[in-house]
PDB file as gemmi writes it, atoms N, CA and C in Angstrom:
CRYST1    1.000    1.000    1.000  90.00  90.00  90.00 P 1                      
ATOM      1  N   UNK A   1       5.399  17.153  -8.659  1.00  0.00           N  
ATOM      2  CA  UNK A   1       3.559  16.035  -8.519  1.00  0.00           C  
ATOM      3  C   UNK A   1       3.938  15.163  -7.339  1.00  0.00           C  
ATOM      4  N   UNK A   2       2.747  15.417  -6.150  1.00  0.00           N  
ATOM      5  CA  UNK A   2       3.491  14.965  -4.685  1.00  0.00           C  
ATOM      6  C   UNK A   2       2.823  12.782  -4.872  1.00  0.00           C  
ATOM      7  N   UNK A   3       3.531  12.340  -4.319  1.00  0.00           N  
ATOM      8  CA  UNK A   3       3.577  11.130  -4.970  1.00  0.00           C  
ATOM      9  C   UNK A   3       3.089  10.630  -3.118  1.00  0.00           C  
ATOM     10  N   UNK A   4       1.647   9.714  -2.751  1.00  0.00           N  
ATOM     11  CA  UNK A   4       1.971   9.081  -2.120  1.00  0.00           C  
ATOM     12  C   UNK A   4       1.219   7.313  -1.773  1.00  0.00           C  
ATOM     13  N   UNK A   5       1.876   6.885  -1.130  1.00  0.00           N  
ATOM     14  CA  UNK A   5       1.840   4.912  -1.155  1.00  0.00           C  
ATOM     15  C   UNK A   5       0.497   4.790  -0.415  1.00  0.00           C  
ATOM     16  N   UNK A   6      -0.500   4.510  -0.693  1.00  0.00           N  
ATOM     17  CA  UNK A   6      -1.868   4.227  -0.305  1.00  0.00           C  
ATOM     18  C   UNK A   6      -1.829   2.599  -1.109  1.00  0.00           C  
ATOM     19  N   UNK A   7      -3.602   2.278  -0.355  1.00  0.00           N  
ATOM     20  CA  UNK A   7      -4.253   1.326  -0.292  1.00  0.00           C  
ATOM     21  C   UNK A   7      -5.511   0.982  -1.533  1.00  0.00           C  
ATOM     22  N   UNK A   8      -5.363   0.538  -2.998  1.00  0.00           N  
ATOM     23  CA  UNK A   8      -6.080   0.379  -3.786  1.00  0.00           C  
ATOM     24  C   UNK A   8      -6.928  -0.693  -3.536  1.00  0.00           C  
ATOM     25  N   UNK A   9      -8.108  -0.565  -3.638  1.00  0.00           N  
ATOM     26  CA  UNK A   9      -8.917  -1.562  -3.272  1.00  0.00           C  
ATOM     27  C   UNK A   9      -9.280  -2.137  -4.815  1.00  0.00           C  
ATOM     28  N   UNK A  10      -9.691  -3.518  -4.399  1.00  0.00           N  
ATOM     29  CA  UNK A  10      -9.934  -4.762  -5.211  1.00  0.00           C  
ATOM     30  C   UNK A  10     -11.061  -5.770  -5.228  1.00  0.00           C  
ATOM     31  N   UNK A  11     -11.328  -7.193  -5.177  1.00  0.00           N  
ATOM     32  CA  UNK A  11     -11.433  -7.771  -4.771  1.00  0.00           C  
ATOM     33  C   UNK A  11     -13.551  -7.862  -4.999  1.00  0.00           C  
ATOM     34  N   UNK A  12     -14.175  -8.494  -4.342  1.00  0.00           N  
ATOM     35  CA  UNK A  12     -15.504  -9.172  -4.571  1.00  0.00           C  
ATOM     36  C   UNK A  12     -16.169  -8.321  -3.492  1.00  0.00           C  
ATOM     37  N   UNK A  13     -17.925  -7.759  -3.743  1.00  0.00           N  
ATOM     38  CA  UNK A  13     -18.371  -7.263  -2.909  1.00  0.00           C  
ATOM     39  C   UNK A  13     -18.212  -8.185  -1.499  1.00  0.00           C  
ATOM     40  N   UNK A  14     -18.450  -6.998  -0.029  1.00  0.00           N  
ATOM     41  CA  UNK A  14     -18.179  -7.617   0.713  1.00  0.00           C  
ATOM     42  C   UNK A  14     -16.873  -8.276   1.008  1.00  0.00           C  
ATOM     43  N   UNK A  15     -15.628  -8.940   0.163  1.00  0.00           N  
ATOM     44  CA  UNK A  15     -14.763  -9.406   0.811  1.00  0.00           C  
ATOM     45  C   UNK A  15     -13.583  -8.689  -0.456  1.00  0.00           C  
ATOM     46  N   UNK A  16     -12.792  -7.260   0.156  1.00  0.00           N  
ATOM     47  CA  UNK A  16     -11.979  -6.850   0.149  1.00  0.00           C  
ATOM     48  C   UNK A  16     -10.925  -7.459   0.125  1.00  0.00           C  
ATOM     49  N   UNK A  17     -10.030  -7.290  -1.234  1.00  0.00           N  
ATOM     50  CA  UNK A  17      -8.479  -7.366  -1.607  1.00  0.00           C  
ATOM     51  C   UNK A  17      -8.049  -5.723  -1.972  1.00  0.00           C  
ATOM     52  N   UNK A  18      -6.498  -5.394  -0.713  1.00  0.00           N  
ATOM     53  CA  UNK A  18      -6.360  -4.397  -1.570  1.00  0.00           C  
ATOM     54  C   UNK A  18      -4.863  -4.637  -1.972  1.00  0.00           C  
ATOM     55  N   UNK A  19      -4.536  -3.416  -2.829  1.00  0.00           N  
ATOM     56  CA  UNK A  19      -3.281  -3.637  -3.198  1.00  0.00           C  
ATOM     57  C   UNK A  19      -1.970  -2.343  -2.985  1.00  0.00           C  
ATOM     58  N   UNK A  20      -0.765  -2.279  -2.235  1.00  0.00           N  
ATOM     59  CA  UNK A  20      -0.252  -1.316  -1.500  1.00  0.00           C  
ATOM     60  C   UNK A  20       0.839  -0.590  -3.009  1.00  0.00           C  
ATOM     61  N   UNK A  21      -0.205   0.194  -3.188  1.00  0.00           N  
ATOM     62  CA  UNK A  21       0.123   1.430  -4.739  1.00  0.00           C  
ATOM     63  C   UNK A  21       1.355   2.613  -4.244  1.00  0.00           C  
ATOM     64  N   UNK A  22       1.750   3.131  -5.501  1.00  0.00           N  
ATOM     65  CA  UNK A  22       2.094   4.884  -5.348  1.00  0.00           C  
ATOM     66  C   UNK A  22       1.418   5.557  -6.485  1.00  0.00           C  
ATOM     67  N   UNK A  23       0.538   6.259  -5.749  1.00  0.00           N  
ATOM     68  CA  UNK A  23      -0.012   6.886  -6.812  1.00  0.00           C  
ATOM     69  C   UNK A  23       0.469   8.868  -6.693  1.00  0.00           C  
ATOM     70  N   UNK A  24      -0.135   9.120  -7.735  1.00  0.00           N  
ATOM     71  CA  UNK A  24      -0.376  10.589  -7.413  1.00  0.00           C  
ATOM     72  C   UNK A  24      -1.640  10.765  -6.676  1.00  0.00           C  
ATOM     73  N   UNK A  25      -0.677  11.913  -5.797  1.00  0.00           N  
ATOM     74  CA  UNK A  25      -1.732  12.503  -4.616  1.00  0.00           C  
ATOM     75  C   UNK A  25      -2.864  12.666  -4.797  1.00  0.00           C  
ATOM     76  N   UNK A  26      -3.335  13.619  -6.232  1.00  0.00           N  
ATOM     77  CA  UNK A  26      -4.628  13.781  -6.604  1.00  0.00           C  
ATOM     78  C   UNK A  26      -5.412  12.755  -6.819  1.00  0.00           C  
ATOM     79  N   UNK A  27      -4.848  11.573  -7.363  1.00  0.00           N  
ATOM     80  CA  UNK A  27      -5.507  10.194  -8.269  1.00  0.00           C  
ATOM     81  C   UNK A  27      -6.925  10.054  -7.292  1.00  0.00           C  
ATOM     82  N   UNK A  28      -7.575   9.528  -8.447  1.00  0.00           N  
ATOM     83  CA  UNK A  28      -8.844   8.707  -7.501  1.00  0.00           C  
ATOM     84  C   UNK A  28      -8.337   7.503  -6.296  1.00  0.00           C  
ATOM     85  N   UNK A  29      -8.788   6.923  -5.558  1.00  0.00           N  
ATOM     86  CA  UNK A  29      -8.770   5.740  -5.029  1.00  0.00           C  
ATOM     87  C   UNK A  29      -8.019   4.415  -5.526  1.00  0.00           C  
ATOM     88  N   UNK A  30      -8.759   4.234  -6.689  1.00  0.00           N  
ATOM     89  CA  UNK A  30      -8.701   2.998  -7.714  1.00  0.00           C  
ATOM     90  C   UNK A  30      -8.247   3.217  -8.843  1.00  0.00           C  
ATOM     91  N   UNK A  31      -7.967   4.874  -9.389  1.00  0.00           N  
ATOM     92  CA  UNK A  31      -7.349   4.757 -10.521  1.00  0.00           C  
ATOM     93  C   UNK A  31      -6.117   5.017 -10.831  1.00  0.00           C  
ATOM     94  N   UNK A  32      -5.589   5.729 -12.003  1.00  0.00           N  
ATOM     95  CA  UNK A  32      -4.122   5.510 -11.908  1.00  0.00           C  
ATOM     96  C   UNK A  32      -3.123   5.426 -11.033  1.00  0.00           C  
ATOM     97  N   UNK A  33      -2.545   4.124 -11.419  1.00  0.00           N  
ATOM     98  CA  UNK A  33      -1.107   4.418 -10.386  1.00  0.00           C  
ATOM     99  C   UNK A  33       0.081   4.244 -11.057  1.00  0.00           C  
ATOM    100  N   UNK A  34       1.782   4.625 -10.144  1.00  0.00           N  
ATOM    101  CA  UNK A  34       3.108   4.878 -11.006  1.00  0.00           C  
ATOM    102  C   UNK A  34       3.279   3.317 -10.853  1.00  0.00           C  
ATOM    103  N   UNK A  35       3.403   2.759  -9.829  1.00  0.00           N  
ATOM    104  CA  UNK A  35       3.877   1.423  -9.003  1.00  0.00           C  
ATOM    105  C   UNK A  35       3.122   0.749  -8.413  1.00  0.00           C  
ATOM    106  N   UNK A  36       2.874  -0.393  -8.536  1.00  0.00           N  
ATOM    107  CA  UNK A  36       2.687  -1.253  -6.926  1.00  0.00           C  
ATOM    108  C   UNK A  36       3.301  -1.967  -6.597  1.00  0.00           C  
ATOM    109  N   UNK A  37       3.471  -2.445  -5.192  1.00  0.00           N  
ATOM    110  CA  UNK A  37       4.417  -2.195  -4.002  1.00  0.00           C  
ATOM    111  C   UNK A  37       3.725  -3.463  -2.971  1.00  0.00           C  
ATOM    112  N   UNK A  38       2.612  -3.905  -3.024  1.00  0.00           N  
ATOM    113  CA  UNK A  38       2.395  -4.987  -2.241  1.00  0.00           C  
ATOM    114  C   UNK A  38       1.197  -5.270  -2.364  1.00  0.00           C  
ATOM    115  N   UNK A  39       0.404  -6.274  -1.377  1.00  0.00           N  
ATOM    116  CA  UNK A  39      -0.767  -6.859  -1.371  1.00  0.00           C  
ATOM    117  C   UNK A  39      -1.058  -6.844  -0.119  1.00  0.00           C  
ATOM    118  N   UNK A  40      -2.263  -6.330   0.216  1.00  0.00           N  
ATOM    119  CA  UNK A  40      -3.344  -6.724   1.506  1.00  0.00           C  
ATOM    120  C   UNK A  40      -4.242  -7.502   1.731  1.00  0.00           C  
ATOM    121  N   UNK A  41      -4.001  -8.151   2.126  1.00  0.00           N  
ATOM    122  CA  UNK A  41      -5.926  -9.754   2.527  1.00  0.00           C  
ATOM    123  C   UNK A  41      -6.265  -9.364   3.666  1.00  0.00           C  
ATOM    124  N   UNK A  42      -7.509  -8.408   4.065  1.00  0.00           N  
ATOM    125  CA  UNK A  42      -7.543  -8.581   5.540  1.00  0.00           C  
ATOM    126  C   UNK A  42      -7.574 -10.001   5.784  1.00  0.00           C  
ATOM    127  N   UNK A  43      -8.511 -10.715   5.132  1.00  0.00           N  
ATOM    128  CA  UNK A  43      -8.948 -12.452   5.230  1.00  0.00           C  
ATOM    129  C   UNK A  43      -8.179 -13.206   5.567  1.00  0.00           C  
ATOM    130  N   UNK A  44      -6.875 -13.277   5.038  1.00  0.00           N  
ATOM    131  CA  UNK A  44      -6.405 -14.072   6.010  1.00  0.00           C  
ATOM    132  C   UNK A  44      -5.273 -13.581   7.073  1.00  0.00           C  
ATOM    133  N   UNK A  45      -4.665 -14.837   7.541  1.00  0.00           N  
ATOM    134  CA  UNK A  45      -3.968 -14.898   9.090  1.00  0.00           C  
ATOM    135  C   UNK A  45      -2.619 -14.535   8.880  1.00  0.00           C  
ATOM    136  N   UNK A  46      -1.891 -14.006   9.924  1.00  0.00           N  
ATOM    137  CA  UNK A  46      -0.445 -13.832  10.101  1.00  0.00           C  
ATOM    138  C   UNK A  46       0.239 -12.934   9.294  1.00  0.00           C  
ATOM    139  N   UNK A  47       0.906 -13.626   8.680  1.00  0.00           N  
ATOM    140  CA  UNK A  47       1.906 -12.940   7.832  1.00  0.00           C  
ATOM    141  C   UNK A  47       1.977 -13.207   6.236  1.00  0.00           C  
ATOM    142  N   UNK A  48       0.638 -14.188   6.309  1.00  0.00           N  
ATOM    143  CA  UNK A  48       0.107 -14.369   4.784  1.00  0.00           C  
ATOM    144  C   UNK A  48      -0.749 -13.233   4.962  1.00  0.00           C  
ATOM    145  N   UNK A  49      -0.815 -12.023   5.455  1.00  0.00           N  
ATOM    146  CA  UNK A  49      -2.250 -10.681   5.117  1.00  0.00           C  
ATOM    147  C   UNK A  49      -1.509  -9.691   4.382  1.00  0.00           C  
ATOM    148  N   UNK A  50      -0.040  -9.438   4.612  1.00  0.00           N  
ATOM    149  CA  UNK A  50       0.625  -8.713   3.893  1.00  0.00           C  
ATOM    150  C   UNK A  50       2.060  -8.844   3.490  1.00  0.00           C  
ATOM    151  N   UNK A  51       1.867  -9.115   1.741  1.00  0.00           N  
ATOM    152  CA  UNK A  51       3.084  -8.968   1.180  1.00  0.00           C  
ATOM    153  C   UNK A  51       3.496  -7.974   0.283  1.00  0.00           C  
ATOM    154  N   UNK A  52       5.202  -7.808   0.415  1.00  0.00           N  
ATOM    155  CA  UNK A  52       5.370  -6.543   0.241  1.00  0.00           C  
ATOM    156  C   UNK A  52       6.942  -6.297  -0.081  1.00  0.00           C  
ATOM    157  N   UNK A  53       7.317  -5.289  -0.987  1.00  0.00           N  
ATOM    158  CA  UNK A  53       8.469  -5.421  -1.603  1.00  0.00           C  
ATOM    159  C   UNK A  53       9.453  -4.613  -1.046  1.00  0.00           C  
ATOM    160  N   UNK A  54      10.091  -4.716  -0.372  1.00  0.00           N  
ATOM    161  CA  UNK A  54      10.514  -3.791   0.536  1.00  0.00           C  
ATOM    162  C   UNK A  54      11.559  -2.820   0.215  1.00  0.00           C  
ATOM    163  N   UNK A  55      12.303  -3.677  -0.971  1.00  0.00           N  
ATOM    164  CA  UNK A  55      13.430  -2.834  -1.703  1.00  0.00           C  
ATOM    165  C   UNK A  55      12.808  -1.763  -2.305  1.00  0.00           C  
ATOM    166  N   UNK A  56      11.307  -2.072  -2.826  1.00  0.00           N  
ATOM    167  CA  UNK A  56      10.371  -0.747  -4.409  1.00  0.00           C  
ATOM    168  C   UNK A  56      10.053  -0.230  -2.714  1.00  0.00           C  
ATOM    169  N   UNK A  57       9.799  -0.389  -1.528  1.00  0.00           N  
ATOM    170  CA  UNK A  57       8.872   0.664  -0.137  1.00  0.00           C  
ATOM    171  C   UNK A  57      10.197   2.268  -0.241  1.00  0.00           C  
ATOM    172  N   UNK A  58      11.667   1.122   0.372  1.00  0.00           N  
ATOM    173  CA  UNK A  58      12.768   1.949   0.527  1.00  0.00           C  
ATOM    174  C   UNK A  58      12.856   2.913  -0.764  1.00  0.00           C  
ATOM    175  N   UNK A  59      13.244   2.665  -1.770  1.00  0.00           N  
ATOM    176  CA  UNK A  59      13.200   3.607  -3.050  1.00  0.00           C  
ATOM    177  C   UNK A  59      12.570   4.722  -3.120  1.00  0.00           C  
ATOM    178  N   UNK A  60      10.921   4.286  -2.823  1.00  0.00           N  
ATOM    179  CA  UNK A  60       9.794   5.413  -3.052  1.00  0.00           C  
ATOM    180  C   UNK A  60       9.863   6.169  -1.918  1.00  0.00           C  
ATOM    181  N   UNK A  61      10.271   5.848  -0.979  1.00  0.00           N  
ATOM    182  CA  UNK A  61      10.377   6.889   0.290  1.00  0.00           C  
ATOM    183  C   UNK A  61      11.379   7.579   0.341  1.00  0.00           C  
ATOM    184  N   UNK A  62      12.768   6.951  -0.668  1.00  0.00           N  
ATOM    185  CA  UNK A  62      13.737   7.784  -0.335  1.00  0.00           C  
ATOM    186  C   UNK A  62      13.547   8.736  -1.570  1.00  0.00           C  
ATOM    187  N   UNK A  63      12.753   8.513  -2.785  1.00  0.00           N  
ATOM    188  CA  UNK A  63      12.126   9.844  -3.197  1.00  0.00           C  
ATOM    189  C   UNK A  63      11.405  10.479  -2.691  1.00  0.00           C  
ATOM    190  N   UNK A  64      10.957  10.483  -2.035  1.00  0.00           N  
ATOM    191  CA  UNK A  64       9.957  11.715  -0.958  1.00  0.00           C  
ATOM    192  C   UNK A  64       8.630  11.146  -1.439  1.00  0.00           C  
ATOM    193  N   UNK A  65       8.350  10.006  -1.321  1.00  0.00           N  
ATOM    194  CA  UNK A  65       6.854   9.514  -0.950  1.00  0.00           C  
ATOM    195  C   UNK A  65       6.606   9.140  -0.082  1.00  0.00           C  
ATOM    196  N   UNK A  66       5.109   9.967   0.345  1.00  0.00           N  
ATOM    197  CA  UNK A  66       4.412  10.046   1.988  1.00  0.00           C  
ATOM    198  C   UNK A  66       3.616   8.263   1.888  1.00  0.00           C  
ATOM    199  N   UNK A  67       3.481   7.908   3.244  1.00  0.00           N  
ATOM    200  CA  UNK A  67       2.387   7.414   3.037  1.00  0.00           C  
ATOM    201  C   UNK A  67       1.549   7.324   3.784  1.00  0.00           C  
ATOM    202  N   UNK A  68       0.556   7.271   3.417  1.00  0.00           N  
ATOM    203  CA  UNK A  68      -0.902   7.275   3.820  1.00  0.00           C  
ATOM    204  C   UNK A  68      -1.341   6.262   5.712  1.00  0.00           C  
ATOM    205  N   UNK A  69      -2.186   7.483   6.042  1.00  0.00           N  
ATOM    206  CA  UNK A  69      -2.662   7.138   7.691  1.00  0.00           C  
ATOM    207  C   UNK A  69      -2.999   5.489   7.569  1.00  0.00           C  
ATOM    208  N   UNK A  70      -3.852   4.965   6.517  1.00  0.00           N  
ATOM    209  CA  UNK A  70      -4.490   3.751   6.577  1.00  0.00           C  
ATOM    210  C   UNK A  70      -2.982   2.291   6.307  1.00  0.00           C  
ATOM    211  N   UNK A  71      -2.434   2.615   5.690  1.00  0.00           N  
ATOM    212  CA  UNK A  71      -1.642   1.590   5.094  1.00  0.00           C  
ATOM    213  C   UNK A  71      -0.314   1.646   6.036  1.00  0.00           C  
ATOM    214  N   UNK A  72       0.108   3.198   6.943  1.00  0.00           N  
ATOM    215  CA  UNK A  72       1.145   2.954   7.840  1.00  0.00           C  
ATOM    216  C   UNK A  72       0.815   1.967   8.956  1.00  0.00           C  
ATOM    217  N   UNK A  73      -0.517   1.745   9.405  1.00  0.00           N  
ATOM    218  CA  UNK A  73      -0.696   1.248  10.284  1.00  0.00           C  
ATOM    219  C   UNK A  73      -1.618   0.067   9.908  1.00  0.00           C  
ATOM    220  N   UNK A  74      -1.511  -0.377   8.403  1.00  0.00           N  
ATOM    221  CA  UNK A  74      -1.363  -2.071   8.246  1.00  0.00           C  
ATOM    222  C   UNK A  74       0.211  -1.926   7.874  1.00  0.00           C  
ATOM    223  N   UNK A  75       1.587  -1.533   7.277  1.00  0.00           N  
ATOM    224  CA  UNK A  75       2.408  -1.623   7.341  1.00  0.00           C  
ATOM    225  C   UNK A  75       3.332  -1.983   9.114  1.00  0.00           C  
ATOM    226  N   UNK A  76       2.573  -1.319   9.746  1.00  0.00           N  
ATOM    227  CA  UNK A  76       3.402  -1.311  11.488  1.00  0.00           C  
ATOM    228  C   UNK A  76       3.383  -2.796  12.052  1.00  0.00           C  
ATOM    229  N   UNK A  77       2.354  -3.828  11.302  1.00  0.00           N  
ATOM    230  CA  UNK A  77       2.780  -4.767  11.743  1.00  0.00           C  
ATOM    231  C   UNK A  77       3.390  -6.008  11.032  1.00  0.00           C  
ATOM    232  N   UNK A  78       3.951  -5.145  10.025  1.00  0.00           N  
ATOM    233  CA  UNK A  78       4.603  -5.994   8.933  1.00  0.00           C  
ATOM    234  C   UNK A  78       6.606  -5.180   9.573  1.00  0.00           C  
ATOM    235  N   UNK A  79       6.489  -4.211   9.023  1.00  0.00           N  
ATOM    236  CA  UNK A  79       7.957  -3.547   9.458  1.00  0.00           C  
ATOM    237  C   UNK A  79       7.393  -2.815  10.823  1.00  0.00           C  
ATOM    238  N   UNK A  80       8.653  -3.157  11.496  1.00  0.00           N  
ATOM    239  CA  UNK A  80       9.273  -2.387  12.708  1.00  0.00           C  
ATOM    240  C   UNK A  80       9.820  -0.965  12.969  1.00  0.00           C  
ATOM    241  N   UNK A  81       9.841  -0.393  11.861  1.00  0.00           N  
ATOM    242  CA  UNK A  81      11.122   1.191  12.215  1.00  0.00           C  
ATOM    243  C   UNK A  81       9.926   2.059  11.256  1.00  0.00           C  
ATOM    244  N   UNK A  82       8.366   1.729  11.241  1.00  0.00           N  
ATOM    245  CA  UNK A  82       7.961   2.691  10.706  1.00  0.00           C  
ATOM    246  C   UNK A  82       6.755   3.916  12.325  1.00  0.00           C  
TER     247      UNK A  82                                                      
END                                                                             
């Protein structure tokens, strides 16, 4: 089973909010997830946009989880090591 760290969409119509989740690669975008490791709200300012549990992120990366391109671009603003 390949695992990917990606975004799960939530929120209202025309006002999305996202969860940063760990899911099976074949699962649908808003389908079943393994673990939720953070949130992303594009309508907030500055550092409040991304809330992330860095310990969980590191643990999943060590287990072999891949980060999707969209999530990687969001996390680059928070983490300088990606």
